[in-house]
PDB file of N, CA, C and O in Angstrom:
ATOM      1  N   MET A   1       0.836  -1.179   0.000  1.00  0.00           N
ATOM      2  CA  MET A   1       0.000   0.000   0.000  1.00  0.00           C
ATOM      3  C   MET A   1       0.887   1.250   0.000  1.00  0.00           C
ATOM      4  O   MET A   1       1.931   1.274   0.651  1.00  0.00           O
ATOM      5  N   LYS A   2       0.473   2.269  -0.719  1.00  0.00           N
ATOM      6  CA  LYS A   2       1.249   3.486  -0.843  1.00  0.00           C
ATOM      7  C   LYS A   2       0.748   4.539   0.148  1.00  0.00           C
ATOM      8  O   LYS A   2      -0.455   4.775   0.267  1.00  0.00           O
ATOM      9  N   HIS A   3       1.697   5.170   0.859  1.00  0.00           N
ATOM     10  CA  HIS A   3       1.364   6.259   1.770  1.00  0.00           C
ATOM     11  C   HIS A   3       2.163   7.487   1.360  1.00  0.00           C
ATOM     12  O   HIS A   3       3.340   7.380   1.015  1.00  0.00           O
ATOM     13  N   THR A   4       1.525   8.656   1.396  1.00  0.00           N
ATOM     14  CA  THR A   4       2.214   9.903   1.056  1.00  0.00           C
ATOM     15  C   THR A   4       2.227  10.809   2.282  1.00  0.00           C
ATOM     16  O   THR A   4       1.213  10.997   2.954  1.00  0.00           O
ATOM     17  N   TYR A   5       3.419  11.369   2.554  1.00  0.00           N
ATOM     18  CA  TYR A   5       3.611  12.275   3.684  1.00  0.00           C
ATOM     19  C   TYR A   5       4.294  13.531   3.177  1.00  0.00           C
ATOM     20  O   TYR A   5       5.139  13.470   2.283  1.00  0.00           O
ATOM     21  N   ASN A   6       3.921  14.693   3.760  1.00  0.00           N
ATOM     22  CA  ASN A   6       4.645  15.903   3.390  1.00  0.00           C
ATOM     23  C   ASN A   6       5.988  15.923   4.129  1.00  0.00           C
ATOM     24  O   ASN A   6       6.186  15.156   5.071  1.00  0.00           O
ATOM     25  N   ILE A   7       6.882  16.770   3.718  1.00  0.00           N
ATOM     26  CA  ILE A   7       8.242  16.774   4.261  1.00  0.00           C
ATOM     27  C   ILE A   7       8.246  17.005   5.773  1.00  0.00           C
ATOM     28  O   ILE A   7       8.965  16.318   6.498  1.00  0.00           O
ATOM     29  N   HIS A   8       7.459  17.956   6.253  1.00  0.00           N
ATOM     30  CA  HIS A   8       7.444  18.233   7.696  1.00  0.00           C
ATOM     31  C   HIS A   8       6.980  17.009   8.481  1.00  0.00           C
ATOM     32  O   HIS A   8       7.573  16.652   9.499  1.00  0.00           O
ATOM     33  N   GLU A   9       5.934  16.382   8.008  1.00  0.00           N
ATOM     34  CA  GLU A   9       5.405  15.177   8.654  1.00  0.00           C
ATOM     35  C   GLU A   9       6.437  14.044   8.608  1.00  0.00           C
ATOM     36  O   GLU A   9       6.596  13.304   9.578  1.00  0.00           O
ATOM     37  N   ALA A  10       7.130  13.917   7.483  1.00  0.00           N
ATOM     38  CA  ALA A  10       8.153  12.876   7.342  1.00  0.00           C
ATOM     39  C   ALA A  10       9.311  13.113   8.309  1.00  0.00           C
ATOM     40  O   ALA A  10       9.826  12.164   8.901  1.00  0.00           O
ATOM     41  N   LYS A  11       9.727  14.374   8.474  1.00  0.00           N
ATOM     42  CA  LYS A  11      10.807  14.677   9.419  1.00  0.00           C
ATOM     43  C   LYS A  11      10.386  14.329  10.840  1.00  0.00           C
ATOM     44  O   LYS A  11      11.170  13.785  11.618  1.00  0.00           O
ATOM     45  N   THR A  12       9.158  14.644  11.162  1.00  0.00           N
ATOM     46  CA  THR A  12       8.654  14.395  12.515  1.00  0.00           C
ATOM     47  C   THR A  12       8.556  12.905  12.818  1.00  0.00           C
ATOM     48  O   THR A  12       8.815  12.488  13.947  1.00  0.00           O
ATOM     49  N   HIS A  13       8.189  12.104  11.836  1.00  0.00           N
ATOM     50  CA  HIS A  13       7.938  10.672  12.044  1.00  0.00           C
ATOM     51  C   HIS A  13       8.913   9.780  11.273  1.00  0.00           C
ATOM     52  O   HIS A  13       8.549   8.675  10.870  1.00  0.00           O
ATOM     53  N   LEU A  14      10.142  10.243  11.065  1.00  0.00           N
ATOM     54  CA  LEU A  14      11.083   9.506  10.227  1.00  0.00           C
ATOM     55  C   LEU A  14      11.298   8.074  10.709  1.00  0.00           C
ATOM     56  O   LEU A  14      11.272   7.148   9.899  1.00  0.00           O
ATOM     57  N   SER A  15      11.508   7.874  12.000  1.00  0.00           N
ATOM     58  CA  SER A  15      11.746   6.520  12.512  1.00  0.00           C
ATOM     59  C   SER A  15      10.593   5.584  12.174  1.00  0.00           C
ATOM     60  O   SER A  15      10.814   4.450  11.750  1.00  0.00           O
ATOM     61  N   LYS A  16       9.377   6.050  12.360  1.00  0.00           N
ATOM     62  CA  LYS A  16       8.187   5.249  12.060  1.00  0.00           C
ATOM     63  C   LYS A  16       8.121   4.939  10.563  1.00  0.00           C
ATOM     64  O   LYS A  16       7.808   3.814  10.174  1.00  0.00           O
ATOM     65  N   LEU A  17       8.415   5.932   9.730  1.00  0.00           N
ATOM     66  CA  LEU A  17       8.354   5.729   8.281  1.00  0.00           C
ATOM     67  C   LEU A  17       9.421   4.752   7.810  1.00  0.00           C
ATOM     68  O   LEU A  17       9.171   3.944   6.915  1.00  0.00           O
ATOM     69  N   VAL A  18      10.601   4.817   8.401  1.00  0.00           N
ATOM     70  CA  VAL A  18      11.668   3.872   8.052  1.00  0.00           C
ATOM     71  C   VAL A  18      11.227   2.447   8.386  1.00  0.00           C
ATOM     72  O   VAL A  18      11.452   1.529   7.598  1.00  0.00           O
ATOM     73  N   GLU A  19      10.609   2.260   9.530  1.00  0.00           N
ATOM     74  CA  GLU A  19      10.131   0.923   9.910  1.00  0.00           C
ATOM     75  C   GLU A  19       9.049   0.435   8.951  1.00  0.00           C
ATOM     76  O   GLU A  19       9.029  -0.740   8.585  1.00  0.00           O
ATOM     77  N   GLU A  20       8.158   1.323   8.546  1.00  0.00           N
ATOM     78  CA  GLU A  20       7.108   0.933   7.600  1.00  0.00           C
ATOM     79  C   GLU A  20       7.723   0.520   6.261  1.00  0.00           C
ATOM     80  O   GLU A  20       7.316  -0.477   5.665  1.00  0.00           O
ATOM     81  N   ALA A  21       8.705   1.294   5.796  1.00  0.00           N
ATOM     82  CA  ALA A  21       9.368   0.969   4.526  1.00  0.00           C
ATOM     83  C   ALA A  21      10.106  -0.359   4.631  1.00  0.00           C
ATOM     84  O   ALA A  21      10.124  -1.135   3.675  1.00  0.00           O
ATOM     85  N   ALA A  22      10.713  -0.627   5.778  1.00  0.00           N
ATOM     86  CA  ALA A  22      11.481  -1.850   5.972  1.00  0.00           C
ATOM     87  C   ALA A  22      10.623  -3.107   5.840  1.00  0.00           C
ATOM     88  O   ALA A  22      11.128  -4.168   5.473  1.00  0.00           O
ATOM     89  N   VAL A  23       9.334  -2.992   6.136  1.00  0.00           N
ATOM     90  CA  VAL A  23       8.450  -4.158   6.011  1.00  0.00           C
ATOM     91  C   VAL A  23       7.705  -4.179   4.681  1.00  0.00           C
ATOM     92  O   VAL A  23       6.811  -5.000   4.478  1.00  0.00           O
ATOM     93  N   GLY A  24       8.080  -3.261   3.764  1.00  0.00           N
ATOM     94  CA  GLY A  24       7.533  -3.312   2.426  1.00  0.00           C
ATOM     95  C   GLY A  24       6.526  -2.249   2.048  1.00  0.00           C
ATOM     96  O   GLY A  24       6.049  -2.236   0.913  1.00  0.00           O
ATOM     97  N   GLU A  25       6.186  -1.354   2.968  1.00  0.00           N
ATOM     98  CA  GLU A  25       5.254  -0.274   2.621  1.00  0.00           C
ATOM     99  C   GLU A  25       5.947   0.712   1.686  1.00  0.00           C
ATOM    100  O   GLU A  25       7.143   0.968   1.829  1.00  0.00           O
ATOM    101  N   GLU A  26       5.213   1.259   0.745  1.00  0.00           N
ATOM    102  CA  GLU A  26       5.761   2.271  -0.152  1.00  0.00           C
ATOM    103  C   GLU A  26       5.480   3.638   0.451  1.00  0.00           C
ATOM    104  O   GLU A  26       4.322   4.025   0.609  1.00  0.00           O
ATOM    105  N   ILE A  27       6.530   4.364   0.784  1.00  0.00           N
ATOM    106  CA  ILE A  27       6.411   5.669   1.424  1.00  0.00           C
ATOM    107  C   ILE A  27       6.842   6.741   0.432  1.00  0.00           C
ATOM    108  O   ILE A  27       7.981   6.739  -0.034  1.00  0.00           O
ATOM    109  N   ILE A  28       5.927   7.659   0.109  1.00  0.00           N
ATOM    110  CA  ILE A  28       6.217   8.773  -0.783  1.00  0.00           C
ATOM    111  C   ILE A  28       6.320  10.034   0.057  1.00  0.00           C
ATOM    112  O   ILE A  28       5.453  10.305   0.889  1.00  0.00           O
ATOM    113  N   ILE A  29       7.382  10.807  -0.159  1.00  0.00           N
ATOM    114  CA  ILE A  29       7.557  12.076   0.540  1.00  0.00           C
ATOM    115  C   ILE A  29       7.316  13.185  -0.475  1.00  0.00           C
ATOM    116  O   ILE A  29       7.929  13.220  -1.541  1.00  0.00           O
ATOM    117  N   ALA A  30       6.402  14.094  -0.116  1.00  0.00           N
ATOM    118  CA  ALA A  30       5.982  15.136  -1.047  1.00  0.00           C
ATOM    119  C   ALA A  30       6.272  16.528  -0.497  1.00  0.00           C
ATOM    120  O   ALA A  30       6.374  16.730   0.714  1.00  0.00           O
ATOM    121  N   LYS A  31       6.401  17.475  -1.412  1.00  0.00           N
ATOM    122  CA  LYS A  31       6.550  18.882  -1.048  1.00  0.00           C
ATOM    123  C   LYS A  31       5.481  19.628  -1.832  1.00  0.00           C
ATOM    124  O   LYS A  31       5.418  19.532  -3.057  1.00  0.00           O
ATOM    125  N   SER A  32       4.657  20.360  -1.133  1.00  0.00           N
ATOM    126  CA  SER A  32       3.529  21.078  -1.733  1.00  0.00           C
ATOM    127  C   SER A  32       2.636  20.136  -2.533  1.00  0.00           C
ATOM    128  O   SER A  32       2.105  20.505  -3.581  1.00  0.00           O
ATOM    129  N   GLY A  33       2.478  18.910  -2.023  1.00  0.00           N
ATOM    130  CA  GLY A  33       1.597  17.943  -2.659  1.00  0.00           C
ATOM    131  C   GLY A  33       2.195  17.217  -3.848  1.00  0.00           C
ATOM    132  O   GLY A  33       1.544  16.353  -4.436  1.00  0.00           O
ATOM    133  N   LYS A  34       3.440  17.556  -4.218  1.00  0.00           N
ATOM    134  CA  LYS A  34       4.082  16.907  -5.359  1.00  0.00           C
ATOM    135  C   LYS A  34       5.126  15.915  -4.870  1.00  0.00           C
ATOM    136  O   LYS A  34       6.001  16.282  -4.086  1.00  0.00           O
ATOM    137  N   PRO A  35       5.051  14.656  -5.321  1.00  0.00           N
ATOM    138  CA  PRO A  35       6.025  13.648  -4.883  1.00  0.00           C
ATOM    139  C   PRO A  35       7.460  14.074  -5.216  1.00  0.00           C
ATOM    140  O   PRO A  35       7.749  14.517  -6.327  1.00  0.00           O
ATOM    141  N   LYS A  36       8.353  13.930  -4.224  1.00  0.00           N
ATOM    142  CA  LYS A  36       9.766  14.292  -4.406  1.00  0.00           C
ATOM    143  C   LYS A  36      10.702  13.121  -4.155  1.00  0.00           C
ATOM    144  O   LYS A  36      11.799  13.082  -4.713  1.00  0.00           O
ATOM    145  N   ALA A  37      10.287  12.160  -3.321  1.00  0.00           N
ATOM    146  CA  ALA A  37      11.176  11.042  -2.988  1.00  0.00           C
ATOM    147  C   ALA A  37      10.342   9.834  -2.589  1.00  0.00           C
ATOM    148  O   ALA A  37       9.176   9.950  -2.210  1.00  0.00           O
ATOM    149  N   LYS A  38      10.985   8.660  -2.689  1.00  0.00           N
ATOM    150  CA  LYS A  38      10.343   7.423  -2.281  1.00  0.00           C
ATOM    151  C   LYS A  38      11.252   6.735  -1.272  1.00  0.00           C
ATOM    152  O   LYS A  38      12.452   6.600  -1.506  1.00  0.00           O
ATOM    153  N   LEU A  39      10.697   6.308  -0.172  1.00  0.00           N
ATOM    154  CA  LEU A  39      11.432   5.571   0.860  1.00  0.00           C
ATOM    155  C   LEU A  39      11.166   4.094   0.627  1.00  0.00           C
ATOM    156  O   LEU A  39      10.020   3.647   0.662  1.00  0.00           O
ATOM    157  N   VAL A  40      12.238   3.336   0.388  1.00  0.00           N
ATOM    158  CA  VAL A  40      12.110   1.913   0.084  1.00  0.00           C
ATOM    159  C   VAL A  40      13.004   1.112   1.012  1.00  0.00           C
ATOM    160  O   VAL A  40      13.940   1.668   1.586  1.00  0.00           O
ATOM    161  N   PRO A  41      12.741  -0.187   1.178  1.00  0.00           N
ATOM    162  CA  PRO A  41      13.602  -1.001   2.048  1.00  0.00           C
ATOM    163  C   PRO A  41      14.999  -1.138   1.455  1.00  0.00           C
ATOM    164  O   PRO A  41      15.165  -1.177   0.236  1.00  0.00           O
ATOM    165  N   TYR A  42      15.984  -1.211   2.313  1.00  0.00           N
ATOM    166  CA  TYR A  42      17.371  -1.393   1.896  1.00  0.00           C
ATOM    167  C   TYR A  42      17.586  -2.849   1.518  1.00  0.00           C
ATOM    168  O   TYR A  42      17.139  -3.757   2.219  1.00  0.00           O
ATOM    169  N   ALA A  43      18.266  -3.058   0.416  1.00  0.00           N
ATOM    170  CA  ALA A  43      18.600  -4.424  -0.010  1.00  0.00           C
ATOM    171  C   ALA A  43      20.072  -4.450  -0.390  1.00  0.00           C
ATOM    172  O   ALA A  43      20.529  -3.622  -1.178  1.00  0.00           O
ATOM    173  N   ASP A  44      20.810  -5.394   0.166  1.00  0.00           N
ATOM    174  CA  ASP A  44      22.214  -5.535  -0.194  1.00  0.00           C
ATOM    175  C   ASP A  44      22.324  -5.916  -1.655  1.00  0.00           C
ATOM    176  O   ASP A  44      21.599  -6.784  -2.141  1.00  0.00           O
ATOM    177  N   GLU A  45      23.240  -5.258  -2.351  1.00  0.00           N
ATOM    178  CA  GLU A  45      23.523  -5.614  -3.733  1.00  0.00           C
ATOM    179  C   GLU A  45      24.434  -6.832  -3.735  1.00  0.00           C
ATOM    180  O   GLU A  45      25.328  -6.935  -2.895  1.00  0.00           O
ATOM    181  N   PRO A  46      24.221  -7.747  -4.659  1.00  0.00           N
ATOM    182  CA  PRO A  46      25.126  -8.900  -4.709  1.00  0.00           C
ATOM    183  C   PRO A  46      26.538  -8.432  -5.060  1.00  0.00           C
ATOM    184  O   PRO A  46      26.722  -7.515  -5.860  1.00  0.00           O
ATOM    185  N   ARG A  47      27.518  -9.072  -4.454  1.00  0.00           N
ATOM    186  CA  ARG A  47      28.911  -8.722  -4.739  1.00  0.00           C
ATOM    187  C   ARG A  47      29.253  -9.093  -6.171  1.00  0.00           C
ATOM    188  O   ARG A  47      28.844 -10.135  -6.683  1.00  0.00           O
ATOM    189  N   ARG A  48      30.018  -8.205  -6.801  1.00  0.00           N
ATOM    190  CA  ARG A  48      30.478  -8.501  -8.157  1.00  0.00           C
ATOM    191  C   ARG A  48      31.601  -9.524  -8.075  1.00  0.00           C
ATOM    192  O   ARG A  48      32.456  -9.470  -7.191  1.00  0.00           O
ATOM    193  N   GLU A  49      31.576 -10.434  -8.997  1.00  0.00           N
ATOM    194  CA  GLU A  49      32.550 -11.512  -9.025  1.00  0.00           C
ATOM    195  C   GLU A  49      33.300 -11.458 -10.356  1.00  0.00           C
ATOM    196  O   GLU A  49      32.759 -11.888 -11.375  1.00  0.00           O
ATOM    197  N   PRO A  50      34.531 -10.941 -10.373  1.00  0.00           N
ATOM    198  CA  PRO A  50      35.264 -10.864 -11.642  1.00  0.00           C
ATOM    199  C   PRO A  50      35.392 -12.244 -12.289  1.00  0.00           C
ATOM    200  O   PRO A  50      35.691 -13.235 -11.622  1.00  0.00           O
ATOM    201  N   GLY A  51      35.161 -12.285 -13.586  1.00  0.00           N
ATOM    202  CA  GLY A  51      35.304 -13.531 -14.331  1.00  0.00           C
ATOM    203  C   GLY A  51      34.126 -14.472 -14.223  1.00  0.00           C
ATOM    204  O   GLY A  51      34.203 -15.609 -14.689  1.00  0.00           O
ATOM    205  N   ARG A  52      33.043 -14.029 -13.624  1.00  0.00           N
ATOM    206  CA  ARG A  52      31.899 -14.903 -13.398  1.00  0.00           C
ATOM    207  C   ARG A  52      31.302 -15.441 -14.699  1.00  0.00           C
ATOM    208  O   ARG A  52      30.814 -16.570 -14.737  1.00  0.00           O
ATOM    209  N   TYR A  53      31.340 -14.646 -15.754  1.00  0.00           N
ATOM    210  CA  TYR A  53      30.749 -15.065 -17.025  1.00  0.00           C
ATOM    211  C   TYR A  53      31.799 -15.459 -18.058  1.00  0.00           C
ATOM    212  O   TYR A  53      31.491 -15.558 -19.246  1.00  0.00           O
ATOM    213  N   LYS A  54      33.018 -15.681 -17.622  1.00  0.00           N
ATOM    214  CA  LYS A  54      34.116 -15.984 -18.530  1.00  0.00           C
ATOM    215  C   LYS A  54      33.793 -17.178 -19.443  1.00  0.00           C
ATOM    216  O   LYS A  54      34.129 -17.149 -20.627  1.00  0.00           O
ATOM    217  N   ALA A  55      33.172 -18.186 -18.931  1.00  0.00           N
ATOM    218  CA  ALA A  55      32.865 -19.386 -19.723  1.00  0.00           C
ATOM    219  C   ALA A  55      31.796 -19.103 -20.783  1.00  0.00           C
ATOM    220  O   ALA A  55      31.661 -19.868 -21.738  1.00  0.00           O
ATOM    221  N   ASN A  56      31.031 -18.008 -20.625  1.00  0.00           N
ATOM    222  CA  ASN A  56      29.945 -17.699 -21.561  1.00  0.00           C
ATOM    223  C   ASN A  56      30.395 -16.851 -22.745  1.00  0.00           C
ATOM    224  O   ASN A  56      29.621 -16.657 -23.682  1.00  0.00           O
ATOM    225  N   ILE A  57      31.625 -16.341 -22.728  1.00  0.00           N
ATOM    226  CA  ILE A  57      32.106 -15.453 -23.782  1.00  0.00           C
ATOM    227  C   ILE A  57      33.041 -16.230 -24.698  1.00  0.00           C
ATOM    228  O   ILE A  57      33.988 -16.872 -24.245  1.00  0.00           O
ATOM    229  N   GLN A  58      32.761 -16.161 -25.983  1.00  0.00           N
ATOM    230  CA  GLN A  58      33.605 -16.847 -26.950  1.00  0.00           C
ATOM    231  C   GLN A  58      34.049 -15.844 -28.011  1.00  0.00           C
ATOM    232  O   GLN A  58      33.221 -15.173 -28.629  1.00  0.00           O
ATOM    233  N   LEU A  59      35.347 -15.749 -28.214  1.00  0.00           N
ATOM    234  CA  LEU A  59      35.895 -14.877 -29.244  1.00  0.00           C
ATOM    235  C   LEU A  59      36.472 -15.751 -30.344  1.00  0.00           C
ATOM    236  O   LEU A  59      37.008 -16.830 -30.091  1.00  0.00           O
ATOM    237  N   SER A  60      36.351 -15.265 -31.562  1.00  0.00           N
ATOM    238  CA  SER A  60      36.934 -16.032 -32.658  1.00  0.00           C
ATOM    239  C   SER A  60      38.451 -15.917 -32.582  1.00  0.00           C
ATOM    240  O   SER A  60      38.973 -15.004 -31.943  1.00  0.00           O
ATOM    241  N   ALA A  61      39.151 -16.828 -33.223  1.00  0.00           N
ATOM    242  CA  ALA A  61      40.617 -16.843 -33.199  1.00  0.00           C
ATOM    243  C   ALA A  61      41.190 -15.599 -33.860  1.00  0.00           C
ATOM    244  O   ALA A  61      42.328 -15.224 -33.575  1.00  0.00           O
ATOM    245  N   THR A  62      40.427 -14.950 -34.736  1.00  0.00           N
ATOM    246  CA  THR A  62      40.934 -13.776 -35.456  1.00  0.00           C
ATOM    247  C   THR A  62      40.448 -12.462 -34.857  1.00  0.00           C
ATOM    248  O   THR A  62      40.635 -11.408 -35.464  1.00  0.00           O
ATOM    249  N   PHE A  63      39.839 -12.501 -33.696  1.00  0.00           N
ATOM    250  CA  PHE A  63      39.253 -11.296 -33.106  1.00  0.00           C
ATOM    251  C   PHE A  63      40.273 -10.178 -32.933  1.00  0.00           C
ATOM    252  O   PHE A  63      39.948  -9.014 -33.165  1.00  0.00           O
ATOM    253  N   PHE A  64      41.495 -10.504 -32.530  1.00  0.00           N
ATOM    254  CA  PHE A  64      42.500  -9.479 -32.266  1.00  0.00           C
ATOM    255  C   PHE A  64      43.492  -9.297 -33.413  1.00  0.00           C
ATOM    256  O   PHE A  64      44.509  -8.624 -33.249  1.00  0.00           O
ATOM    257  N   ASP A  65      43.207  -9.888 -34.562  1.00  0.00           N
ATOM    258  CA  ASP A  65      44.085  -9.698 -35.716  1.00  0.00           C
ATOM    259  C   ASP A  65      43.993  -8.245 -36.196  1.00  0.00           C
ATOM    260  O   ASP A  65      42.956  -7.603 -36.028  1.00  0.00           O
ATOM    261  N   PRO A  66      45.076  -7.724 -36.793  1.00  0.00           N
ATOM    262  CA  PRO A  66      45.022  -6.354 -37.312  1.00  0.00           C
ATOM    263  C   PRO A  66      43.981  -6.230 -38.426  1.00  0.00           C
ATOM    264  O   PRO A  66      43.669  -7.199 -39.118  1.00  0.00           O
ATOM    265  N   LEU A  67      43.452  -5.015 -38.580  1.00  0.00           N
ATOM    266  CA  LEU A  67      42.477  -4.775 -39.642  1.00  0.00           C
ATOM    267  C   LEU A  67      43.169  -4.793 -41.000  1.00  0.00           C
ATOM    268  O   LEU A  67      44.334  -4.411 -41.103  1.00  0.00           O
ATOM    269  N   PRO A  68      42.474  -5.225 -42.028  1.00  0.00           N
ATOM    270  CA  PRO A  68      43.024  -5.111 -43.374  1.00  0.00           C
ATOM    271  C   PRO A  68      43.245  -3.630 -43.700  1.00  0.00           C
ATOM    272  O   PRO A  68      42.519  -2.773 -43.196  1.00  0.00           O
ATOM    273  N   VAL A  69      44.223  -3.330 -44.524  1.00  0.00           N
ATOM    274  CA  VAL A  69      44.597  -1.948 -44.833  1.00  0.00           C
ATOM    275  C   VAL A  69      43.406  -1.147 -45.340  1.00  0.00           C
ATOM    276  O   VAL A  69      43.221  -0.002 -44.928  1.00  0.00           O
ATOM    277  N   GLU A  70      42.590  -1.724 -46.227  1.00  0.00           N
ATOM    278  CA  GLU A  70      41.440  -1.001 -46.782  1.00  0.00           C
ATOM    279  C   GLU A  70      40.461  -0.583 -45.675  1.00  0.00           C
ATOM    280  O   GLU A  70      39.964   0.543 -45.672  1.00  0.00           O
ATOM    281  N   GLU A  71      40.193  -1.492 -44.745  1.00  0.00           N
ATOM    282  CA  GLU A  71      39.250  -1.185 -43.657  1.00  0.00           C
ATOM    283  C   GLU A  71      39.848  -0.152 -42.709  1.00  0.00           C
ATOM    284  O   GLU A  71      39.137   0.741 -42.248  1.00  0.00           O
ATOM    285  N   LEU A  72      41.132  -0.255 -42.413  1.00  0.00           N
ATOM    286  CA  LEU A  72      41.798   0.709 -41.556  1.00  0.00           C
ATOM    287  C   LEU A  72      41.729   2.104 -42.165  1.00  0.00           C
ATOM    288  O   LEU A  72      41.467   3.081 -41.464  1.00  0.00           O
ATOM    289  N   ARG A  73      41.967   2.194 -43.470  1.00  0.00           N
ATOM    290  CA  ARG A  73      41.882   3.497 -44.154  1.00  0.00           C
ATOM    291  C   ARG A  73      40.457   4.048 -44.090  1.00  0.00           C
ATOM    292  O   ARG A  73      40.261   5.252 -43.924  1.00  0.00           O
ATOM    293  N   ALA A  74      39.474   3.173 -44.222  1.00  0.00           N
ATOM    294  CA  ALA A  74      38.084   3.620 -44.141  1.00  0.00           C
ATOM    295  C   ALA A  74      37.774   4.196 -42.766  1.00  0.00           C
ATOM    296  O   ALA A  74      37.084   5.210 -42.664  1.00  0.00           O
ATOM    297  N   TRP A  75      38.269   3.570 -41.721  1.00  0.00           N
ATOM    298  CA  TRP A  75      38.063   4.068 -40.358  1.00  0.00           C
ATOM    299  C   TRP A  75      38.791   5.385 -40.133  1.00  0.00           C
ATOM    300  O   TRP A  75      38.289   6.267 -39.437  1.00  0.00           O
ATOM    301  N   GLU A  76      39.969   5.515 -40.720  1.00  0.00           N
ATOM    302  CA  GLU A  76      40.760   6.734 -40.562  1.00  0.00           C
ATOM    303  C   GLU A  76      40.274   7.854 -41.475  1.00  0.00           C
ATOM    304  O   GLU A  76      40.645   9.012 -41.284  1.00  0.00           O
ATOM    305  N   GLY A  77      39.453   7.524 -42.458  1.00  0.00           N
ATOM    306  CA  GLY A  77      38.945   8.530 -43.375  1.00  0.00           C
ATOM    307  C   GLY A  77      39.940   8.928 -44.447  1.00  0.00           C
ATOM    308  O   GLY A  77      39.808   9.995 -45.047  1.00  0.00           O
ATOM    309  N   THR A  78      40.925   8.097 -44.697  1.00  0.00           N
ATOM    310  CA  THR A  78      41.893   8.375 -45.743  1.00  0.00           C
ATOM    311  C   THR A  78      41.659   7.443 -46.917  1.00  0.00           C
ATOM    312  O   THR A  78      41.111   6.352 -46.754  1.00  0.00           O
ATOM    313  N   SER A  79      42.073   7.870 -48.090  1.00  0.00           N
ATOM    314  CA  SER A  79      41.870   7.017 -49.273  1.00  0.00           C
ATOM    315  C   SER A  79      43.153   6.363 -49.748  1.00  0.00           C
ATOM    316  O   SER A  79      43.118   5.460 -50.585  1.00  0.00           O
ATOM    317  N   LYS A  80      44.272   6.804 -49.228  1.00  0.00           N
ATOM    318  CA  LYS A  80      45.550   6.222 -49.695  1.00  0.00           C
ATOM    319  C   LYS A  80      46.192   5.393 -48.638  1.00  0.00           C
ATOM    320  O   LYS A  80      47.266   4.833 -48.859  1.00  0.00           O
TER     321      LYS A  80
END
């Protein structure tokens, strides 16, 4: 369920609003009746694991070969 509070009310009852958000309530903080912020429960982000998808990436054997001269010239914008 969504609840909207003005900034003054939110400052006065911040602890209560944090507890409500922690259990899944959607808390909207408004200024002059216009929504400005949303209070949501904190969730730990999963740790990044370098190389986690290494087995899923396949490069061709020629991926790092130099470009042919014609293609290199095209990228450089030269004709000679």
